[in-house]
C-alpha positions as CSV (number, residue, x, y, z in Angstrom):
1,G,-3.6,3.8,-24.2
2,K,-5.6,5.7,-21.6
3,L,-7.0,9.2,-21.9
4,L,-6.5,10.9,-18.6
5,D,-8.4,14.1,-19.6
6,Q,-6.8,16.3,-17.0
7,F,-9.3,19.1,-17.7
8,N,-12.2,17.1,-16.4
9,N,-10.6,14.4,-14.2
10,P,-11.4,15.1,-10.5
11,D,-8.2,13.3,-9.6
12,N,-6.2,16.2,-11.1
13,P,-7.0,18.8,-8.4
14,Y,-7.4,16.1,-5.7
15,A,-3.7,15.1,-6.3
16,H,-2.6,18.7,-5.6
17,Y,-5.0,19.0,-2.6
18,T,-3.5,15.9,-1.0
19,T,0.2,16.4,-2.0
20,T,1.2,19.8,-3.4
21,G,-0.8,21.9,-1.0
22,P,0.5,20.1,2.2
23,E,4.0,20.0,0.8
24,I,4.0,23.8,0.3
25,W,2.5,24.4,3.7
26,Q,5.0,22.1,5.4
27,Q,8.1,23.6,3.6
28,T,7.0,27.1,4.4
29,G,6.2,26.3,8.0
30,G,2.7,27.7,7.3
31,R,4.2,31.1,6.7
32,I,2.8,31.4,3.1
33,T,0.8,34.5,2.3
34,H,0.4,34.2,-1.4
35,F,0.2,31.3,-3.9
36,V,0.7,32.1,-7.6
37,S,0.1,29.5,-10.3
38,S,-0.4,29.3,-14.0
39,M,-3.8,28.1,-15.2
40,G,-3.3,25.2,-17.6
41,T,-5.8,22.5,-16.5
42,T,-6.3,24.5,-13.3
43,G,-5.7,21.3,-11.3
44,T,-2.7,22.8,-9.4
45,I,-4.4,26.1,-8.5
46,T,-7.7,24.4,-7.6
47,G,-6.2,21.7,-5.4
48,V,-3.6,23.9,-3.6
49,S,-6.1,26.7,-3.0
50,R,-8.7,24.3,-1.5
51,F,-6.0,23.0,0.9
52,M,-4.8,26.5,1.7
53,R,-8.3,27.7,2.5
54,E,-8.7,25.0,5.1
55,Q,-5.7,26.2,7.0
56,S,-6.0,28.7,9.9
57,K,-4.7,31.8,8.1
58,P,-5.8,33.4,4.8
59,V,-3.6,32.9,1.7
60,T,-4.1,35.1,-1.4
61,I,-4.5,32.9,-4.5
62,V,-3.4,34.3,-7.9
63,G,-4.0,32.6,-11.2
64,L,-1.9,33.6,-14.2
65,Q,-2.6,33.1,-17.9
66,P,-0.8,34.1,-21.1
67,E,-1.6,37.5,-22.7
68,E,-4.0,37.2,-25.6
69,G,-2.1,36.0,-28.7
70,S,0.6,34.4,-26.7
71,S,1.3,30.7,-26.8
72,I,2.9,28.9,-23.9
73,P,2.8,25.1,-24.3
74,G,0.6,23.6,-21.6
75,I,-0.8,26.9,-20.4
76,R,-4.3,27.6,-21.5
77,R,-5.7,31.0,-22.5
78,W,-9.1,31.1,-20.7
79,P,-11.9,33.1,-22.3
80,A,-12.7,36.3,-20.5
81,E,-16.2,35.1,-19.4
82,Y,-14.4,32.4,-17.3
83,L,-12.3,34.9,-15.4
């Protein structure tokens, strides 16, 4: 098998930069003001926010994580020093 290592694989955020970001922009007609995403591998929030920042209007980016002690499969609890 292959280990994709989504936490360190640059293709993870790149995939969201080239697909998810443009799809959101197109489906909202560019009228998006905020983008909220959970922070698992951070691929989605990183890729989408990079795309959004290149557009002509500002978009507020919000990253969410579980409360300390919570466990949501696939959603990482990042240490405070990373936030």
